[in-house]
LUMBARO-968258 format. One line per field, with one value per residue (C-alpha): x, y, z; residue number from 1; residue in one letter. Coordinates in Angstrom, 2 decimals. Layout:
// residues N
px <- X; ...
py <- Y; ...
pz <- Z; ...
n <- NUM; ...
res <- a; ...
//
This chain:
// residues 489
px <- 30.21; 27.70; 30.16; 31.25; 27.80; 27.10; 30.01; 29.42; 25.68; 27.42; 29.87; 27.24; 25.16; 28.35; 28.43; 25.46; 25.43; 29.00; 27.07; 24.41; 26.92; 27.71; 30.18; 34.22; 34.86; 36.05; 39.74; 40.17; 43.08; 45.36; 45.74; 47.73; 46.84; 49.39; 47.63; 44.51; 45.42; 47.04; 43.72; 41.73; 42.74; 42.44; 39.99; 38.06; 38.76; 35.64; 37.42; 34.09; 36.68; 38.52; 37.49; 37.80; 35.02; 36.38; 40.29; 42.57; 44.19; 40.73; 39.26; 35.74; 33.00; 29.58; 26.87; 27.65; 28.67; 24.83; 23.23; 25.58; 24.58; 20.86; 21.13; 23.03; 19.80; 17.04; 18.24; 19.44; 15.82; 14.62; 16.16; 15.38; 11.78; 12.21; 14.08; 11.44; 8.65; 10.27; 10.59; 6.76; 5.65; 7.70; 7.06; 3.44; 3.41; 5.56; 2.27; 0.09; 1.66; 1.78; -2.00; -2.86; -1.07; -3.07; -6.33; -5.38; -4.81; -8.30; -9.84; -9.13; -10.59; -14.14; -14.54; -16.21; -18.64; -22.78; -22.83; -23.81; -22.25; -18.53; -18.50; -19.56; -17.21; -14.05; -15.65; -15.11; -11.85; -10.42; -11.94; -9.83; -7.10; -7.20; -7.56; -4.47; -2.10; -3.25; -1.67; 1.39; 4.40; 6.28; 9.34; 12.76; 12.62; 9.06; 8.02; 5.54; 6.02; 5.29; 1.89; 1.21; 1.37; -0.96; -3.28; -3.40; -4.43; -6.90; -9.04; -9.38; -10.59; -12.54; -14.54; -15.48; -16.61; -18.45; -20.08; -20.84; -22.25; -24.69; -25.32; -25.98; -28.12; -30.27; -30.98; -31.71; -34.19; -36.02; -36.29; -38.20; -40.04; -41.08; -41.87; -44.40; -46.26; -46.19; -48.22; -50.05; -52.44; -52.54; -56.05; -57.80; -59.99; -58.88; -59.51; -58.26; -56.16; -54.08; -53.79; -52.28; -49.87; -48.58; -48.14; -46.40; -44.11; -43.53; -42.17; -39.75; -38.19; -37.96; -36.62; -33.34; -33.00; -32.76; -30.09; -27.49; -24.79; -23.46; -20.13; -21.09; -20.57; -24.76; -25.39; -25.89; -28.20; -30.18; -30.74; -32.10; -34.82; -35.74; -38.45; -40.49; -39.94; -40.82; -44.11; -45.54; -45.42; -47.42; -49.96; -50.49; -50.64; -53.40; -55.11; -55.11; -56.36; -59.89; -59.94; -59.70; -62.22; -64.54; -63.53; -64.43; -68.14; -68.19; -67.58; -70.37; -72.92; -72.27; -72.80; -76.30; -76.84; -76.52; -79.15; -81.24; -81.24; -81.59; -82.18; -78.73; -77.01; -77.77; -76.57; -73.47; -72.85; -73.45; -70.74; -68.51; -68.72; -68.58; -65.26; -63.88; -66.10; -64.18; -65.55; -67.27; -68.64; -70.14; -72.09; -72.88; -74.10; -76.44; -78.58; -79.18; -80.41; -82.35; -84.30; -84.86; -86.77; -89.07; -86.48; -85.38; -84.63; -82.72; -81.17; -80.71; -78.35; -76.23; -75.68; -74.49; -71.84; -70.79; -70.35; -68.88; -65.33; -65.63; -66.70; -65.97; -68.60; -70.52; -73.06; -73.98; -74.94; -77.19; -78.70; -79.46; -81.17; -83.27; -84.01; -84.72; -87.13; -89.41; -89.51; -90.66; -87.73; -87.28; -85.30; -82.60; -83.07; -82.03; -79.00; -77.84; -78.32; -76.28; -73.55; -73.02; -72.56; -69.72; -68.14; -68.83; -69.31; -70.42; -72.78; -75.65; -78.10; -77.55; -78.50; -81.41; -82.87; -82.26; -83.53; -86.88; -87.16; -86.36; -89.05; -91.37; -90.70; -91.32; -87.21; -88.15; -85.43; -82.39; -84.35; -84.52; -80.68; -80.17; -81.58; -80.15; -76.40; -78.31; -78.95; -75.20; -73.80; -76.12; -75.13; -71.05; -71.83; -73.67; -76.54; -79.76; -82.20; -81.72; -80.66; -84.38; -85.54; -83.96; -85.07; -88.42; -88.75; -86.88; -89.40; -92.22; -91.23; -89.79; -91.70; -94.23; -95.06; -96.49; -95.30; -97.12; -98.80; -97.85; -100.92; -100.21; -102.66; -102.44; -101.61; -99.04; -97.49; -97.24; -96.41; -93.51; -92.00; -92.32; -89.58; -87.91; -87.85; -87.20; -83.56; -83.00; -83.37; -81.35; -78.90; -79.09; -79.75; -83.50; -85.04; -86.54; -89.71; -89.96; -91.05; -93.71; -97.51; -98.67; -96.37; -95.79; -92.57; -92.12; -95.77; -95.99; -92.70; -93.21; -90.65; -91.46; -89.20; -86.60; -86.53; -83.41; -82.80; -81.85; -78.28; -78.34; -74.98; -75.73; -73.68; -71.10; -72.51; -70.21; -71.93; -71.11; -67.45; -66.38; -65.37; -61.85; -60.84; -58.45; -60.12; -63.39; -66.14; -68.56; -72.36; -73.27; -74.04; -78.12; -78.96; -82.03; -84.95; -86.15; -87.13; -89.62; -90.93; -94.05; -95.12; -96.76; -98.99
py <- -57.18; -60.11; -62.35; -59.30; -59.03; -62.66; -62.81; -60.30; -61.18; -64.96; -63.41; -60.79; -64.53; -66.13; -63.32; -63.46; -67.33; -67.02; -64.43; -66.80; -69.46; -69.47; -71.72; -72.38; -73.81; -77.76; -78.38; -80.02; -82.30; -80.84; -77.97; -77.86; -75.23; -72.94; -72.45; -72.26; -68.80; -67.00; -67.82; -66.63; -63.08; -63.35; -61.14; -61.80; -59.44; -58.40; -56.99; -56.47; -56.74; -60.15; -61.81; -65.16; -66.69; -68.14; -67.46; -69.77; -70.64; -71.48; -74.90; -73.99; -76.25; -74.31; -75.94; -79.83; -77.90; -75.71; -79.50; -80.71; -77.96; -78.26; -82.00; -81.47; -78.59; -81.04; -84.02; -81.35; -79.61; -83.14; -84.67; -81.43; -82.24; -85.85; -84.52; -82.02; -84.06; -86.76; -84.25; -82.72; -86.50; -86.81; -83.47; -85.16; -87.95; -86.58; -84.13; -86.94; -88.76; -85.26; -84.80; -88.62; -88.47; -84.84; -86.99; -89.57; -87.21; -85.53; -88.36; -89.94; -87.01; -87.49; -91.81; -91.70; -88.33; -88.87; -86.17; -87.17; -84.29; -84.22; -88.26; -87.53; -84.92; -87.56; -90.58; -88.04; -87.19; -90.77; -92.42; -88.91; -90.35; -93.72; -92.96; -91.47; -93.37; -96.10; -95.30; -95.06; -97.09; -99.78; -97.96; -96.23; -93.39; -93.35; -93.92; -97.06; -98.60; -95.57; -95.60; -99.05; -98.31; -95.28; -96.85; -99.65; -96.98; -94.62; -98.02; -99.02; -95.72; -95.67; -98.60; -97.19; -94.11; -95.76; -98.21; -94.87; -93.41; -96.15; -95.93; -92.09; -92.61; -94.93; -93.35; -90.03; -91.89; -93.37; -90.07; -88.99; -91.71; -91.59; -87.49; -88.23; -91.14; -89.08; -85.93; -88.12; -89.61; -86.39; -85.38; -89.42; -90.81; -91.86; -94.61; -97.46; -96.69; -93.90; -96.10; -98.25; -96.16; -95.04; -98.45; -99.18; -96.16; -96.76; -100.46; -99.13; -96.43; -99.74; -101.57; -99.30; -98.30; -101.98; -102.68; -99.67; -101.46; -101.00; -100.15; -97.05; -93.82; -93.53; -96.77; -94.90; -92.01; -95.11; -97.55; -94.26; -94.30; -97.78; -97.96; -95.23; -96.27; -100.01; -98.64; -96.64; -99.04; -101.37; -98.40; -97.55; -101.54; -101.89; -98.60; -100.19; -103.81; -101.81; -99.89; -102.77; -104.63; -101.54; -101.91; -105.91; -104.71; -102.18; -104.39; -107.07; -104.08; -103.53; -107.66; -106.95; -103.77; -106.14; -108.75; -105.98; -106.87; -103.25; -103.93; -106.20; -103.61; -101.01; -103.32; -103.33; -100.16; -98.86; -101.36; -100.01; -96.71; -97.40; -99.15; -96.11; -93.36; -91.75; -94.10; -92.06; -95.34; -96.65; -93.73; -93.59; -97.24; -96.09; -93.10; -96.12; -98.15; -95.66; -94.36; -98.00; -98.11; -95.41; -93.04; -90.14; -87.89; -90.01; -90.60; -87.11; -87.29; -89.86; -88.24; -84.61; -86.77; -88.11; -84.88; -83.36; -86.77; -85.87; -83.03; -84.08; -87.04; -86.48; -89.77; -88.24; -84.82; -86.79; -89.36; -86.34; -84.71; -88.13; -87.83; -84.49; -84.66; -86.98; -84.73; -82.21; -80.17; -79.09; -76.00; -77.76; -81.15; -78.37; -77.11; -80.94; -81.65; -78.33; -79.61; -83.05; -81.67; -79.09; -81.96; -84.22; -82.32; -85.82; -87.22; -87.36; -88.31; -85.20; -82.98; -85.06; -85.03; -80.91; -80.35; -82.09; -80.04; -76.49; -77.23; -78.26; -74.72; -72.44; -72.25; -73.50; -72.11; -73.70; -76.83; -77.15; -76.88; -79.62; -82.03; -81.45; -81.91; -85.04; -86.28; -85.41; -87.18; -90.03; -90.34; -90.77; -92.83; -95.10; -95.21; -95.41; -95.69; -93.09; -91.01; -91.86; -90.13; -87.17; -86.62; -87.65; -85.34; -82.11; -83.36; -82.97; -79.41; -77.86; -74.99; -74.74; -72.42; -75.16; -78.60; -81.03; -83.71; -87.87; -89.49; -92.58; -94.89; -95.27; -98.82; -98.20; -96.20; -98.04; -101.11; -99.07; -97.40; -100.47; -102.29; -99.31; -98.79; -102.52; -102.04; -98.95; -100.87; -103.31; -101.01; -99.48; -96.04; -95.90; -93.35; -90.27; -91.89; -94.64; -92.92; -90.83; -91.33; -93.05; -95.97; -97.09; -99.31; -99.21; -100.48; -103.24; -104.66; -105.16; -102.48; -100.85; -98.03; -99.08; -98.06; -95.50; -96.74; -100.15; -100.24; -104.52; -106.24; -109.35; -112.18; -113.50; -116.13; -118.77; -116.89; -113.29; -114.12; -114.23; -110.76; -109.89; -106.97; -103.98; -101.93; -100.46; -101.48; -98.28; -99.03; -99.04; -95.60; -95.51; -96.20; -95.31; -93.09; -89.63; -89.46; -86.62; -87.51; -89.48; -85.83; -85.09; -87.22
pz <- 0.53; 1.02; 2.80; 4.72; 6.57; 6.29; 8.91; 10.91; 11.86; 12.57; 15.15; 16.83; 17.64; 18.79; 21.43; 22.77; 22.73; 24.62; 27.38; 27.95; 29.32; 32.80; 32.92; 31.68; 28.61; 28.93; 28.09; 24.57; 24.41; 22.36; 24.78; 27.77; 31.32; 30.20; 26.81; 28.46; 30.60; 27.95; 25.89; 28.28; 27.63; 24.30; 22.10; 19.32; 16.59; 14.90; 11.11; 8.75; 5.65; 6.09; 9.37; 10.98; 12.35; 15.46; 16.58; 15.06; 18.84; 20.31; 19.93; 21.85; 21.11; 21.71; 20.59; 22.35; 25.55; 25.51; 25.24; 27.98; 30.41; 29.84; 30.67; 34.24; 34.76; 34.25; 36.20; 39.05; 39.16; 39.29; 41.68; 44.05; 42.96; 44.26; 47.10; 48.39; 47.97; 50.43; 52.40; 52.21; 52.26; 55.78; 57.16; 56.83; 58.72; 61.12; 61.66; 61.85; 64.35; 66.48; 65.79; 67.00; 69.95; 70.25; 69.51; 72.41; 74.82; 74.30; 73.73; 76.93; 78.93; 76.99; 76.96; 79.55; 79.17; 78.73; 76.51; 73.28; 71.42; 72.99; 72.24; 68.33; 67.85; 69.23; 67.36; 64.41; 65.21; 66.26; 62.25; 60.80; 62.67; 61.87; 58.69; 57.87; 60.28; 58.44; 55.02; 56.71; 54.26; 56.13; 54.54; 55.23; 56.38; 57.70; 61.87; 60.86; 63.94; 65.88; 63.91; 64.11; 67.77; 67.95; 65.65; 69.07; 71.06; 68.78; 67.99; 71.22; 72.14; 69.24; 70.90; 74.26; 72.31; 70.20; 73.58; 75.44; 72.39; 71.79; 75.71; 75.84; 72.38; 73.75; 77.03; 75.34; 72.68; 76.45; 77.45; 74.46; 74.12; 77.96; 77.80; 74.99; 75.94; 79.36; 76.93; 75.04; 78.25; 79.60; 80.39; 80.69; 79.60; 76.15; 73.26; 73.42; 70.42; 72.59; 75.47; 73.28; 71.53; 74.75; 76.36; 73.41; 73.99; 77.64; 76.67; 73.92; 76.49; 79.15; 77.07; 76.03; 79.35; 80.51; 77.38; 78.68; 80.34; 83.56; 82.08; 80.02; 81.22; 81.45; 83.75; 86.56; 85.18; 83.11; 87.02; 89.04; 85.76; 85.57; 88.64; 87.29; 83.85; 85.02; 87.48; 84.24; 81.97; 83.87; 85.28; 81.38; 80.80; 83.07; 81.30; 77.92; 78.92; 80.55; 77.19; 75.15; 77.34; 76.88; 72.97; 73.12; 74.68; 72.32; 69.34; 70.96; 71.34; 67.20; 66.82; 68.44; 66.71; 63.21; 64.80; 65.83; 69.66; 70.67; 74.20; 74.25; 72.38; 74.83; 77.76; 75.79; 75.07; 78.58; 80.07; 77.01; 78.39; 82.03; 81.87; 79.44; 78.54; 75.54; 73.44; 71.17; 68.60; 72.17; 72.84; 68.88; 69.18; 72.31; 70.25; 67.45; 70.18; 71.17; 68.56; 67.56; 70.82; 70.42; 72.54; 70.51; 73.42; 74.79; 71.41; 71.27; 74.29; 73.20; 69.80; 71.84; 73.43; 70.50; 68.98; 72.23; 71.60; 68.27; 66.19; 63.05; 63.44; 60.07; 60.44; 64.60; 62.73; 60.65; 62.89; 65.40; 62.51; 62.25; 65.91; 66.28; 63.46; 64.97; 67.67; 65.63; 66.12; 61.93; 62.14; 64.43; 62.00; 59.02; 61.11; 61.67; 57.95; 57.41; 60.05; 58.64; 54.77; 56.29; 57.48; 55.07; 51.64; 50.16; 52.13; 49.66; 51.96; 54.03; 50.97; 49.27; 53.11; 53.58; 49.75; 51.14; 54.27; 53.06; 50.44; 52.93; 54.95; 52.29; 50.61; 47.51; 45.49; 48.29; 48.44; 44.20; 44.76; 47.35; 45.43; 42.39; 44.15; 45.52; 42.51; 41.30; 44.42; 43.68; 40.35; 41.15; 43.66; 41.49; 44.20; 41.35; 44.19; 45.78; 42.77; 40.74; 44.35; 44.28; 40.20; 40.84; 43.32; 41.62; 38.64; 40.80; 42.28; 39.16; 38.30; 41.31; 43.96; 46.04; 46.82; 44.87; 46.73; 45.81; 45.22; 46.48; 48.62; 52.31; 51.58; 48.89; 51.36; 54.05; 51.97; 50.47; 53.67; 55.67; 53.18; 53.35; 56.92; 57.14; 55.55; 57.20; 60.36; 59.75; 58.84; 62.12; 61.61; 60.27; 57.66; 59.15; 57.25; 59.82; 62.61; 61.17; 62.81; 59.24; 59.37; 63.37; 63.25; 66.85; 67.71; 64.19; 65.32; 69.16; 70.07; 73.38; 74.92; 77.23; 80.50; 80.98; 84.54; 83.60; 83.54; 84.10; 82.27; 80.39; 81.48; 78.80; 76.34; 74.16; 71.37; 72.88; 73.12; 69.82; 68.77; 70.96; 68.37; 69.78; 67.34; 68.07; 65.30; 64.43; 64.17; 59.49; 58.94; 57.26; 53.86; 51.41; 51.28; 52.08; 55.31; 54.71; 50.99; 52.83; 54.92; 52.12; 52.09
n <- 1; 2; 3; 4; 5; 6; 7; 8; 9; 10; 11; 12; 13; 14; 15; 16; 17; 18; 19; 20; 21; 22; 23; 24; 25; 26; 27; 28; 29; 30; 31; 32; 33; 34; 35; 36; 37; 38; 39; 40; 41; 42; 43; 44; 45; 46; 47; 48; 49; 50; 51; 52; 53; 54; 55; 56; 57; 58; 59; 60; 61; 62; 63; 64; 65; 66; 67; 68; 69; 70; 71; 72; 73; 74; 75; 76; 77; 78; 79; 80; 81; 82; 83; 84; 85; 86; 87; 88; 89; 90; 91; 92; 93; 94; 95; 96; 97; 98; 99; 100; 101; 102; 103; 104; 105; 106; 107; 108; 109; 110; 111; 112; 113; 114; 115; 116; 117; 118; 119; 120; 121; 122; 123; 124; 125; 126; 127; 128; 129; 130; 131; 132; 133; 134; 135; 136; 137; 138; 139; 140; 141; 142; 143; 144; 145; 146; 147; 148; 149; 150; 151; 152; 153; 154; 155; 156; 157; 158; 159; 160; 161; 162; 163; 164; 165; 166; 167; 168; 169; 170; 171; 172; 173; 174; 175; 176; 177; 178; 179; 180; 181; 182; 183; 184; 185; 186; 187; 188; 189; 190; 191; 192; 193; 194; 195; 196; 197; 198; 199; 200; 201; 202; 203; 204; 205; 206; 207; 208; 209; 210; 211; 212; 213; 214; 215; 216; 217; 218; 219; 220; 221; 222; 223; 224; 225; 226; 227; 228; 229; 230; 231; 232; 233; 234; 235; 236; 237; 238; 239; 240; 241; 242; 243; 244; 245; 246; 247; 248; 249; 250; 251; 252; 253; 254; 255; 256; 257; 258; 259; 260; 261; 262; 263; 264; 265; 266; 267; 268; 269; 270; 271; 272; 273; 274; 275; 276; 277; 278; 279; 280; 281; 282; 283; 284; 285; 286; 287; 288; 289; 290; 291; 292; 293; 294; 295; 296; 297; 298; 299; 300; 301; 302; 303; 304; 305; 306; 307; 308; 309; 310; 311; 312; 313; 314; 315; 316; 317; 318; 319; 320; 321; 322; 323; 324; 325; 326; 327; 328; 329; 330; 331; 332; 333; 334; 335; 336; 337; 338; 339; 340; 341; 342; 343; 344; 345; 346; 347; 348; 349; 350; 351; 352; 353; 354; 355; 356; 357; 358; 359; 360; 361; 362; 363; 364; 365; 366; 367; 368; 369; 370; 371; 372; 373; 374; 375; 376; 377; 378; 379; 380; 381; 382; 383; 384; 385; 386; 387; 388; 389; 390; 391; 392; 393; 394; 395; 396; 397; 398; 399; 400; 401; 402; 403; 404; 405; 406; 407; 408; 409; 410; 411; 412; 413; 414; 415; 416; 417; 418; 419; 420; 421; 422; 423; 424; 425; 426; 427; 428; 429; 430; 431; 432; 433; 434; 435; 436; 437; 438; 439; 440; 441; 442; 443; 444; 445; 446; 447; 448; 449; 450; 451; 452; 453; 454; 455; 456; 457; 458; 459; 460; 461; 462; 463; 464; 465; 466; 467; 468; 469; 470; 471; 472; 473; 474; 475; 476; 477; 478; 479; 480; 481; 482; 483; 484; 485; 486; 487; 488; 489
res <- x; x; x; x; x; x; x; x; x; x; x; x; x; x; x; x; x; x; x; x; x; x; x; x; x; x; x; x; x; x; x; x; x; x; x; x; x; x; x; x; x; x; x; x; x; x; x; x; x; x; x; x; x; x; x; x; x; x; x; x; x; x; x; x; x; x; x; x; x; x; x; x; x; x; x; x; x; x; x; x; x; x; x; x; x; x; x; x; x; x; x; x; x; x; x; x; x; x; x; x; x; x; x; x; x; x; x; x; x; x; x; x; x; x; x; x; x; x; x; x; x; x; x; x; x; x; x; x; x; x; x; x; x; x; x; x; x; x; x; x; x; x; x; x; x; x; x; x; x; x; x; x; x; x; x; x; x; x; x; x; x; x; x; x; x; x; x; x; x; x; x; x; x; x; x; x; x; x; x; x; x; x; x; x; x; x; x; x; x; x; x; x; x; x; x; x; x; x; x; x; x; x; x; x; x; x; x; x; x; x; x; x; x; x; x; x; x; x; x; x; x; x; x; x; x; x; x; x; x; x; x; x; x; x; x; x; x; x; x; x; x; x; x; x; x; x; x; x; x; x; x; x; x; x; x; x; x; x; x; x; x; x; x; x; x; x; x; x; x; x; x; x; x; x; x; x; x; x; x; x; x; x; x; x; x; x; x; x; x; x; x; x; x; x; x; x; x; x; x; x; x; x; x; x; x; x; x; x; x; x; x; x; x; x; x; x; x; x; x; x; x; x; x; x; x; x; x; x; x; x; x; x; x; x; x; x; x; x; x; x; x; x; x; x; x; x; x; x; x; x; x; x; x; x; x; x; x; x; x; x; x; x; x; x; x; x; x; x; x; x; x; x; x; x; x; x; x; x; x; x; x; x; x; x; x; x; x; x; x; x; x; x; x; x; x; x; x; x; x; x; x; x; x; x; x; x; x; x; x; x; x; x; x; x; x; x; x; x; x; x; x; x; x; x; x; x; x; x; x; x; x; x; x; x; x; x; x; x; x; x; x; x; x; x; x; x; x; x; x; x; x; x; x; x; x; x; x; x; x; x; x; x; x; x; x; x; x; x; x; x; x; x; x; x; x; x; x; x; x; x; x; x; x; x; x; x; x; x; x
//
């Protein structure tokens, strides 16, 4: 019984295999065609009692036939796959050739366009198409020769488009520089730096226009702009030369201030502003010179002009405070010191002077706060002399209702202030204490007020002609000591 069941299972498995085989059975060596026809109608008999696995008159090689069929299927698939890949590659190359013809036709219409966007798009299309055609294989079945012919045309167009693109870009940059230069010099006068920047922009714009080839698409536009650009460059160059000459006079004035030659310095500064009325440094130098020569009212006017040109010129506010104090305008002095601090929060001298003046005006608490801030800043800045001054005033005034007088003899005070003012005069911004009647520095130095109507210009000498800087030198700020301490004598 066991054998019968096993045989039945084998028969079922064989029957399933037969159904899977689609092709006719192969002819064996011991069969003839006639017997094959009779055997095709033969039906296997399944006998659960005593069945044979295979009919005696059949010679079927099932397993070798199955392996043989699978091999052919794999080879067929491989051939089909290779053929499909070749066909796909061939079609891609044909499409590329068609695209190259389209690109050539399109670029021909825009290669001489002055429009940068059109030229940019054309350049991009040419670059992409050339990169694809360069990969065309030189093999049978591929249009290699046609690809090479198209590459020659595409590269030629790429060269033309590149030249026109560069020319159009140079023209665009030149127009941009010209616009910037024109805007820069609106509403003159201007400092020498502005004229210099405008001159540089016109020079570059002119150079870009002049280098555009006459064969390019924008050559005609460039030639139309060339005369105007050349004229503007020449005009701005002359303005710059004048501004530079004014800067030279300003710098000579600074040298004269350093030598305490205030009349000569004033005349140089006057010549500078006559050539270029926008040089804030020249007005600032004139303010210093007027104060040194005893004309503080005129100095205030000069500092007003400085602030009009540059509202953030902190030292102009401070120096105007010095002049206002000498003129007796204490409230204006406090206001200018506050403006100094607004523009330059770390201006320790402004805190020291404002603190002293506030204390004198009865605002003791605010005055001591200013002195404490001054002490902190002097400590950070390493200014030992003024640090000691601030700390001394704080120790004298803290806890008192009225300002304490400093017990110093007239002779000692005069000598110490004379030394302090000597330093201040040499730095062009004397401390306010130098203007107090008790220490008449101007008279002791034989400095008489300058006749403000004089505008004579000194001739150039060999010693005056040493400074040819383009940049403008700024007179040094004042240094040393409180200008308000001597009023408590």
